[in-house]
N, C-alpha and C positions, 0 to 999 in steps of 0.2 A: 778518423775520430784525434779527438784531443787529448797530446798531456795533458794532469796536475799542473802544471805546473803557465801551462802557460794556459790553463782555466781560469787559473786563480789570479793571473796576470791579467789577463784580458775581460771572458764573460763576469766574474765578480768583481773583480774591481771597475771595470765600463759601469756596472747594476747601479756600486755603491759609487761613481762619480755625477751620475745619475743624477738615484735619488736624494742625492746629497742636494746637488746643487738649483733640483728641482724644490725642496723644503730652502735653499732661501731664496729663490724668487721669489715666491707663495709670500714666506717672512713678507720681504721689503715691499713687495706689491700691497698686502694688507697693514702693514706700516703707513707706506704714504697713501690710501686710500681712507685709512684712519684720518689721514692727517688737514688731507688736505678737506674732508668731514665740517673737522674739531674749525682751520683758519678757516671757510667759507662762512660760518654759526658766528665765529668767530667778528668778521667784518661785518656781516649781514648786523652783530646785533652795535657796534659802533660805529652803523652807519645809520642805522635807525636813533639811537643813542647821541647825532647827527642835527636830525632832524627832531626830535622832540624840544633839544638845546635850541634850535635855530624858531619853534614854533615859539619857544617859550622867550623870550626874547622878542623877537612878532611881538607880543599884548605886553609886554612892560616897557619895550624900547623901542627905538624908531628905524625903518631901513638901516640909514648908513654906522649903524651899531654892529645890528645885522654881517650885513660886507661885511665890518671891519674884525665882527670874528670868523665867517667866511678865509678871511685874507690870512687872517693870524692862524685858525687851527690848520687849513692846506697846506702854511708852508713847515708848522710844524709834523703835523703827519704826514707830509706826503702824497697827496690827494691830492685828484684834480678834482675843478668843480665850476658846473655855473648852475649859477643861483637869476632866475628873473620872476619881478612878479605877478599876477594876471591882468596888473593894470599895464601893465609894459614900461609904469616912474623909473624904477630897479631895477637894475642888473649888474650881475658882477658873473664873471672866469677868468679863472687862474691864467696866469704866463702858460701852460701848458692847456690847451683847452682837451674836456671828454672826451675817450672815441670810446671805451667799453664801458659805457654807461649805464648802473643803476638809477634812474626815474623816480624819486619821492615828492607823494601832495604836500608841499607843508598849509597846515587846517589851525586858523584861528575863531575859535565862536563858530566851530562847527561848517566855516563854510573855509572856498579854496581862496589861498589868500599872493601863493607861492611857485613855482617850481622849482626841485632843483635833484642839478644829476652828481654823481658821484663815482667816476673811473679810482677805482684801488689799484693799481694796475705796480704799481711806485709806492703802494702803502708799505710803511715800513714793520708791517704784519706782517705782508711778502715777503716781504727783504732780508727782512729777521727769520721768517720763517725759513725759506731757504740758502740761508744760509744753514739752518739746521736739515734740513735736508741734506746736504753737501751734505753735511758733517758726520751729519747718520753712514752716510750710504758711505764714504770713507771708514769707519769703523766696521761696520758690517762685510767687506769688505775683506778688510782684514780679517775680519772674523771667516770669513769662506774660505778663505789662502791655507792660514794658520790651519781650522779642521782639516781644511783638504789633507796639507801636510803631514797631521798629524797621522790621521787617520789611510795616513798611504803606509807608512812605516810603521804606523800598526798591524797593517793587516799585513805588510807584509813578513812586521815579523809571527802572527799568529798563522802565516800557511807557509812558513818556512819550519813553523814544528809540525804539521802533520806531510811537511813531504819531509821530515825528519824521519818519521818517524813511517813516511810508510816507503821509505829509503833501505831501514833495516829492514823490517817486514818485509821488500822484496826482494833486499841480501837473504835471507832467512830464506825464500825458495831460488835461490843461483845458485845454492851447499854456502856462503859464504858471510855465515849469519855471526858477528863480532859482537862485540856485550854491548847494549844500548838502555840507558834507560826513559824511557816509552813515558810520553805524559799524559799523552792523550789514552785513559781507561782499552776504550773499543778498540782501541790498535793493537795495545798489550793480551787483548782475548786473541785476537787473528795472529799474530804469534803463536800464543801460549798451544792453542787450536793448532798454527799449524805446522808448529815441534810435536805434536801429540803423534798430528798427523806420518811426519817424519819420521820418527820411533819403531810409529806399527808400519809401514810398507819397508824398512831398515826390519828389524822384527821378519815380515816378511819375505823379504829378500833370502831371508839367514835362512830361516824353517823351506824357503823355496831349493837355496843347497847344500839347502845340510840335506830335504828330500830325497837330490835327485843325487848326491855324493849315495844315501843309502844304499836306492836305487840303482848303484852302476855299483853297487858291491856285491850289493844281494847279483846282480847279475854274474857274476865268477864265479858264482857256485856254481853253477849248472853247467858251466861255460867251461869250470874245470874236470866236472864229470864227465861230460859230453867229451876232450879233446883226450881224458887217459882212456876212455870207451874206443875214442876213434885209434887209442894211437896200439892200445890192444888189439883192437882188432888185424890193425894191420900185421903189425907185430906175430900173427898168433896164437896169443895169449891167450886169446880167450875165445875159453869150448864152446863154448856155449853161443851162440851166433842168437837165438831167442833173444838171451836176456839186452844181449848185446843189444841188439838196435830197436828196444823194450827201452834200454838204459837212456838212449842218444836220441828218442821219439821224448820220454821224459823229457830230457834238459831240454832239447827243443819248447817243448808245451811249456814252462813253465818261464823261460826269457820268449816270452810272447807273450805272456800272461807281467811276463814284473815290466816290460816294455807302455801292458799295456794302459799299469799301471803312472809310470812317469808317463803319458801326455791325454788321463784322463781323471783319475782319484788319488784321493789323499794319502800321505803318506804314513797313516794307519789304518787302520784295516778295522770292518763294525766287528764286538764283541760276541764271542761264540760265551764255547763250552769243549774244547781242543780232545782225546781222546790221546795226552803222551804218552802214555806208554805205548805205543802205536804208531804214535804216529816216529818215532826212537829209530827201534824194528825196524820200520823202512826205511829212513836212513842212513840205519850204520846198514842195513843189504845194499841199498844203492850204493855206498860210496866206501862198499867190501874194495873192488876190483880196485879199486883207484886205491888206496891204500895199499895193498896187496904192490900194487905199483910200484911203488914207492920201495915196498918193501915192508911196510908196519906192519905189528900186529893190531890188534882193533878188539880188542877184548869188551862183551859188558856181562851186568847183569841188570836188569828192569824187572821193576814188581809190575805185575800187572795193572790193570784198573785204575790205571792212577788219571785225572784229568786236570785239563787248566782253562782259566777261567778265559780266554786266546780262543781267534781264531786257529782253522786247520794250519792256514796260511806260516800264519807270524807262529804258532810252534815250532812246521817246518824250518822257520826263521834262521829259529832261535836254535837248534839239537845245529842248525847243519852250520853255522856263521861258528861255532863250539868246536867243531869235531877238525873245520877249514881251519882255523885257528892253529890248531893239534895239528892237523898233517902239515902248514907249511912251518911250526916251526921244535919239531922233531926233523930228528939227524932217518937213513935208512940204518934198517933195524929195532928203529926205536917202538913202541910198547904207550898205542891209548886205551882207554877204559873208563867204559860210560858205565855208572852208577845210579840208575833212577828206587830212593826207597816211597812208598807210601805215608807212613806217619813217623815222622812226621814225613813230606814235602819233597827232597831236596835231589836236587841235578849233580854231581857230581864227575869233571873230569877233568881226566889226569893224566900227562904224559909222561914221561923220561927225555924231552926236548931239551931247550938249549936254554932254558927259564928265562928270565928277569932281573933285572936287580933291581936295584931299595927305588932308585930317582922313576924305574919305567913301569913298574909297577904302583907307585902312586902317581903319575899321571899319564894312567892307559884308557881312564875316560876325561881326561880333559877335550873337550868339543875342539880345542881350539889349532892339532893336529887335522892335520884338511887327509892325510892319506895314509899311516902308520895307528892302524890301534879303531876305523873306523866299523871293522866285525865285530868291536867287543862292545863300542858305544852302542849296536844294533842290539843288545843284547840282552843289553841296562834298564837300555830303555822297555822294552819286550818284556821283563820284571818287577820294574818300578811302576807298568801299568796292571800287573798283578800283583800288588806290595810287599815283597820279595827281597830278598838282600842278597847281594853277590860276597863271597869273601877268597880271597885270590893267598897262595901262598905264592911263593918262587924261588926259585934257589938257582943263580949262572950255573949253567952245565951240570943239572940235575933235577933241571924239572916243573913243569909247572900243578896247581891244582890247583883249579878256579871250581867251586861249592852253592852251591842257587837252595835257597831256600824260596823254596817257591810260593805265595798265597794263592789266592784263590781266580 
């Protein structure tokens, strides 16, 4: 497979040169043929005129006058002649005898009186024509050479434009894009399409990375519960073994489901209509042992019959990230309170933990933070999909209140 630059230099340029040469040869051959036909007609007309003049002189003058005329004619026109009367009394031949000649019959009064042989090989017409053709070919060759040089340079410039635009497209593909003013509209369109494709790819990659970070963070919640349950069993702090095993089994099932989502499904779940009241109570019960082990009080005031327009899994993620956020930032002996009201639908999670300064609070939902705050980014994503709003009040060492006005 040829490179485009090599293709231009060989195939394209060669094809053009061959075509140009063929056209030049055809033009030259045409000129020579037309000129040859013209010269032959001129010589035939000149010879016919000579024969007519000899016939006229034979009528009004004697044969010696005819021979004198032929002598003068052959000398001035550089034509080789042979003249002989039928009766053999008079004959004439130029110093150089005719070789490749045309034979003409001289008629007087309807009778043949003489034969005239004419050889135009060295005639003025042919010599002038040879000079003309030589000059013409020199001019045509000069035009040919100049044309070849001109079109070679022009093609080189045009090819350079194409190669420059293609090089810019190649740099775009290789990620080395630099400012380039495209001169060919099609390549500009290709470059724009590539830029859009790369932007979509970058967004897809960023979405994929965010998706993986989100799911990895989601796995921490059941892992934390599972870890706390196992430590509680080992330390003998959990009296109800069946409940502990059920909690551990639920954590393992949830981890397995999250791994399944990493491999096969999209970041967002199918829309649904989850019972938020029931799910919050279930999650509070599942996390209670974990909070107690850290010495945290977990209180709640949950209105009944509150639903949320997301799937049950998304509702679980919402409440678990809020609880885990409070758990991680509330020291031993602290209080975490969860309140859900029905009309309006407001979910409030309050803790008396370490709190946040103003800068941290303002950048809490900044997607550029790869590690800290991912849980709250997940919460915001779910709330945004319900057309809800999040309000946060926090002070350092005084605690945090996260108030979520949930939409449909």
